[in-house]
N, C-alpha and C positions, 0 to 999 in steps of 0.2 A: 433617405440615405441608408445605405447598407452598412450594418454593424457586424463585424466579424464575430464568430462564436467565441473566440478567445476573449474578446472584450465583453460580450453580452454575459458570459458566464459569471463575471464579477460585477459588472455594472448593475445588473438587475438585483444581484444579491444585496447591494447597498441601498437601493432606492425603494425596495418593497416595504420596508418597515415591519419586518416580521417580529412576532413576539411569541415564538413557540417554546415550549418548555416540557421537560419530563417531570411528571408529578408523582411523588411517592405515595399519594393517597390512592392511586390505582395500582399499577404494577411496574412503573418505569419503562413500559414498552409502548404504551399508547400515547401518541403525541398528537394533540389537536390544537387548533388555534384558540387563543384566549378571547378573541373578539370576532363576532360573526362578520364584521366588515373588513377583516384582514385577510391575509394570505390564505389561499385554498378555500375561500368562502364562495357561495353562489354568486355574490356580487362581483367578486374578483374575476371570476371566469366569464363574465359578460364581455370582457375585453378580449378580442381574438389574440392579442399579443401575449396574454397571460400564460398560455400553454407552454410556450418556449421559455418563459420566465421561470416556471417551476422546474423545467428540465435543467435550466441554468443553475438553479439553486442546488440541484442534486450533484451536478458536476463540481460547482464551486465549493460545496461542502466537503469535498475531499481534501481541500487545501486549507480553508479558513474555518473558524469555529463559531462565527456569528455573522449577522447581516452587515456588520460594520468592520469586518476584519477580525480583530482580536475578540470583539464582543465582550469587552471588559465591563462587567456589571457595576464596578465601582465608579465608572464615569457616566454621568447623567446622559440619557439618550442611547446608551449602548446596551445591547442585549445579546448575551451568548445564547447559542442554541440550547445548551444543556444547563439547567439551573444548578448553581453551586459549583460550576467548573468554568473558569475563564476560557474564552475562546482560543487563546494561545495554547493552553495546556490540553484542551480537548479537540485540537485539530486532528482530523482522521489520519493524515499522513504522518504527523508528528507522533501520534500514539502507535501507529504501525512500526515506525522506526524504533521507538522505545522498546516495544515488546519483541520485535524480530531481531534487533541488533544488540541492544545493551545486555541481553540475556545470553550472549554468545561470545566467541573469541574475537569477533570482528570489531567490537566497539565497547567503550566504557565511558561513563560520564563522571565528572568531578563533583557535581553538585550534590548537596545533601537535602534537597527539597523533599519534605515529607518522607514517604516510603520509597523514593526513587532509588536509594542505594541498594535496596533489596532486589531490584531488577538486575543490577550489575552482578549480584552474588548468587542468584537463584535461591533466595531465601524469603520470597514473598509470602504473604498470608492473604486471606480473603478480604481483610480490611486494608485494601491498597487502592488509593485514589486513582492511580494511573490505570490499573486494571478495570476499575469501575468506569473510568472515562472511556476506555476502549470498548467495553461492553455496551455502555449507554450510547456512545457515538454511533456504533453500528446499528443499534436498534432505532435510534433517531432517524438515520438514513432510510431504514426499512419503512418506518412510519410515514415519512414524507412520500416515498414511492407508493405506498399503499393508498394514501389519500389521493394522490394524483391519478392513480388507476381507477379509484372510485368515481372521480369527477370527470372521467373521459370515456365512460361507457357509451355505446351507440345511443342508448336511451337519453343520457344526459346531453349528448351533442345534438340530438334531434330536438330536444326541448329548447335548446339555445339557438337553434337555427344555424348551426355551423355549416358552412358551405363545403362542397365536395373536395376542393383543393386543400383546404385547411384540415379536413378530416384525414386525408392521405398523409399529411405531415404528422398529425397527431398519432396516427397508427405507428409511425416510426418512433415518435417520442415515447409512446407506451412501451415499445420493445426495449428501448434504451433504459427506461426506468426499471423494467424487469431485470435487465442485465445488472444494473447497479445494485438492485436489491439482492440478486444472487451473489454478487461480489461481497456484499456485507455478510450474507449467510455463510459464504465460504470462509471468511475471516473468523467469524464466530465459531464455526465448526472446527477450524484449525486450532484456534487458541483455547476455546472453552469446552468443546466437545458436545455435550448434551444441552441443547438450548430450545426454547419455544420457537414455533413457527407461526407467524401471523401474516395474512395476506389481505388483499382488498375485500375478500369475502367475509372477513371477520367483522364483528360489530365495533363501532367506535364508542368508547366509554369504559365503564368499570367492568372488567372481567379479567380472569386469570388465564392466559393462554397456556395450553398444556405443553410441558417440557417434552421434547422428543429426544430419542437416542441419537447418537452421532451418526449411526448408519441411516436413520430416517432423514436427518438433515442432508446427508450426502445424496440420498435418493431424490429429495426435493430439488436440490441444486442441479443434479444431473438432468432431471426431467425438464426443468426450466431452460437450461442451456441448450439441450437438444431441440426443444420446441422453438427456441429463438432463432434457429437456423431458417425458420420459415418466415420470420417477420423483421429481423434486423436488416438494415440495408446491405447491399453487396459489399464485398471486401474493397476497401479503399474508395468507396463511393460517398462517404460521409464527409462533413466538415472536419478539419483538423481538430483533434481534441475530443471528438465524439466517437463512440464505439461502433463497430460493424460486425458482420458475421464472424470474421476471423478472431475478434476479441472473445466471442463466446466459445469458439473452438479451442482457443488457447487456454481459457480458464477450465474448460472441460478436460483438456489434456493434463492440466495441473492436478485436478482432483483424481484423475485416473492414476497418475504417477504416485500419488499419495494414498491410493485406495486401501492398501494393506494396513496402513496406520488407522485410517478412518473407519474401515468396515471389517478388516480381517481377511479380505480377499484381494489378491493382486489383480490389476487391470492393465498390465503392461502392454498387451497387444493393442488395446484401444488407444493407449497413450502414444505409442509409436505410430499408429496409423494416422491419428490426428496431427501429430507433429509433421509427418510426411506431407499431409495435405497442406498444412500451413506453409511449409518450406517450398513446396513445388507449385502450388496452385493459387496462393492468396494474392500475389502481386506485391507483397512486402519482400524487400530484398536486403541482403546483407550489405551494410553500409561500408563501401570501400573508401573510408576516410580514416584519418588518425583516430585512435581510441578516444583521445581527449575531446574530440568534437561531440561525442555522444553526451557529454556532461557540461557543455558550455552554454552561455546565455542564449546563443542563437541556434540551439540544437533542434529547433523547429523548422530551420531553413538552410542549414549548412551541409546537407547531405545525410546527416544522421537520421533524419526523420523517416527515411525509407525503411528502416527496420523497427521503428517504434510503433507498436500495435495499439497501445493504450497509455497515453501520457497523462499525467496530472499536470495541467497547464499552469505555468507561472507567468506573471506579467507585472513588472515593477510599476507600470503606470496605471494599471487597472485595479490592483489590490491595495486596499488601505493597510495601514501599519499592522503588522501581524507578527506574532512569535511562532506561528505555525508553519507547516509545510517546509519548503526549501529555505525560507528565511531562518527557521530554527536550525536546520541542518548546516547552513552556511555560517551563521553567526556563532553557533555553539562549537564549531570545529576550528575556530581561530583563537589563538592565544599565544602565550610565551613571546618569543622574538619574531613571530610571524608578522608580516606587513599586511594589514587588512586590505589596503588599497591594491596590493598586487593580486589579491583574490577578487577584486572588484567590489569590495564591501566597505562599509563605513566604520567598522570596528568588530571586535570579537568578544565572545562571552566566556571564553576560557573553560570549555566543557568537555567536548567529545574528542577522544583519541582512539587508537587501536591497541591491541595487546600483543605482546612479543610473539606468541604462538602463531598469530595470523601473519605477522611480518615474516616469520620463518617459512611461510608458503612460497615466498619469492626467493629465487636463488641469489639475487643481488638486491639487497634492500635499498640501495641507493638509486634503483630504478634505471641503471644504465643498460640493463638487459630487457626484461619484461616491462614494457611501458605502462602496464597496469599497476605496478608497484609504486603508487603515488604517495610517498611518505615524506613528511617534513621532519628532518632530524636535527637541525641546528638548535642547540640548547635543550634538546629533548633526550631523555634517556630511554633506552629500549625497555628496560624493566619498569614496572609500576610498583614502587615501594609504598607510595601513598596515593590512594585513589583520588584524594581531594586536590592533589597538585597537578596542574595541567601539564607541566613539563615532564612528568613521569608518564612515559608512553609516547610513541611516535604519533605526531599529528598526521592527518590525512588531507590530501589536496585533490581528491578525485573530481569534485565539482568546482566550477569557477564561474563567477558572475561577470565574465568578460566574453565578448564574441570570439570565435575561433581564430580571427585574424589579429586578436589582441586589442581591438577597439573596445570602448566602454559600452556597458549595457545602459539601459534607459535610466536606471537609478542605482545608487550604491547602498541603499538601505533595505530594499526588497528585491530579491533576485528575479531575473527573467528566465531562469533555468526551468525547463519542463522536466518533471521527475518521470523516468521511464519505467512505469509499473510493469508493462509487458513489452518485451522486445524479441525479435526474431531469433537473435543469438541464443536465447534461452530455449527456444524450440529445438535448435541444434543440440544443445546439451541434454534436454529431456529425451530426445530421440536416441542419443547415444546411451544414456542411462537405461532407458526402457529396454533397449536391445541387449545390453549387458545383463539385464535382469531376466532375460529369456524370451523377450517378445519375438515371436516368429514372424511378425509383420515388419521387423527391422532387418537391416543388413549391416553387418559389422564393418565391412570395408567402407560403405557409405558413411557410417558413423565416424570412422577414423578421418575421413576426408573433411567432415564438418568440424571436428575438433582442431585439425591442423589449419583450417581456414581461420578459425578464431585465433589461434596462436600466432599465425602469420601476421595478422593485423597488429597484434601486441608486440611484435618483434621477439617472440618467444620461440625456442627451438621446436621443430616438428617432433612428434613422437612416433614410435612404431607400434604395430598392432599388439605385441606382447605387453607394451606399457599402458595400453588402454584398459585399465581395470576400474572397478567401482571406487576404490580408494583414490585413484587419480581423478575420477569424475568429481568426487566431493571437493577435492582441493581445487580443481579447475573451476568449478562453480564459484568457489570463494574468490579466486583470482579475477574472474570475469564479472561476477554479479555482486561483489561486496558493496554494502551500503545501499542496496536496492530492495531491502526488506524481504529477503529469501532465507537468510542463514539459519534461523531457528527451525523453520520447517524442514530445511535440508538436513540439518544435524539429527533431527528426530527420525526422519526417514531412514537415515543410515545408522541409527542406534547409538549416536554419539553426542547427544545433547546432555542428558543426565548420565549418572553412573560414573564409572572410572575408565571407560575405554578411550576417552579423550578428555584431557585435563588442560586447563589454561589458567593464567594468573587471575586470582580472585573469584574463580568459580567456587562456590560453596563458602566464600567469605574469608579464605586464607590467601596469603600473598602468593604462594606457589600453587594454589588450587587444590581442591579435593573433590571426591565423588559426591554427587547429590542424589537424592531419592528419585526413583524412576517415576513416581506419581507426578513429579513436576513436569513431565512431558505435556501435561495439561495444566493450564492456568486454573485457579479456583474461580468458581462463580462468585462474583463480588458480594460481600456481606450486605451492602446496601440494597442490592437488587433482590436478594433473598428476603430481606426484611419487607420489601415492597410487594413481593409475590411469594407468599409462604409455601406455595406448591412446588417451588423450585427445590431440587435436591442438589446438595453439594457434591463436587467431584471427590472420589476416594482419596484419602490421605490428608485432606484439609479439615 
């Protein structure tokens, strides 16, 4: 029987019986099985199906935090991937959302869990369990990828007598594992700056990997992504949910657009060139469907999928109960007088809203004009006088766990929505920005056409060439890509994340906002990880 990759990604995650953990007695970076008979052991790899199962673990780990979904260590038989952090709180996507959105004008959360309020206010410190979770989750992913690469060398495959057809498949799997490792290093570089680099060539066991400069991490990620053009499958030739050559080009364009921040040298020419390749030659196409289709439960098949280059796949029937991924985003954004059933969900957790300054990016906050302004205002105040009160601040209804025709999703507790991590529309926006920043490989008239194509789908008024400025691009990125885990990175690139050039409610911890220190453009290396690896140096200011 053929099992789709969307199903295998989660099915095998639940049946493998993993018990991997990060151990502070080494350096919190080396992740190895606790039992030789378990996952990633020699015995495990005697089964030809095991190779795709490990790849499935890597993809599924972007959504869930353990082999049983939530990985709640308090429940017998459940094991989170990361010791000391529940699988819901340590979900990769959930942590990206926390760090990329709550620290900006796009989102705020009512909850007072641990140090979570400091993310809202840009007042975090090294002893922050959410930053620790983000750091550890990324390195956990890297460790699984490294071990998979160790176990799939030509020598290992020859020893096991792996046939030629499977070896060809495994070569593609290895390329995808390297991409997902590069994706984790990109997030670490973006959030924390100077971090260690470990690969399959490093030993397994007790050692302290050397911390690298942000520029060195950039060079490693760049080298990996460029090399992967030789080994990833052709654009749009992979199973849905798995990456191809275009995903690597897209991530490379992202790091080039941010190269001035990461290395001190701009790479806008390369960014524009890559975006042009993606737009004109990849086979991914702008989805000529209503904007809301991109964020519906059937966004893998309603036409929106034509522009989604890298989705984090959701499937209500394949995923066990989880507070991670889209389940977190959906549940936590429902509260007040909102009807959870109208959002396709079984209830709300009264958590996430947006801030007034972000609402002001839309000319008509009731969304009768720009269809991207999806705010729920009934019983909600625009101002946030009390962060802990869900009805302070407009709620957001961008995502919906219903099919685009209004029919029900598979379940109402775990969404079917696929999170659009990379999509073609962003390549349009990156091309326009790189061109405005001086890329000679871009064309400003072409850029204007891309922007107006985006705005036409949203029912927003077309702009003219004099209106196409960098300030406009930042605002348009917010309108188009909000709640897609880009805002913090964007604001930093534009010099408006910290400091006083852009203020929003509760930035800095005050109701009307205030300037924050520029060193907070980088997150601190978490205290727990420095304790585990004393060779790590803390970022300046912390």
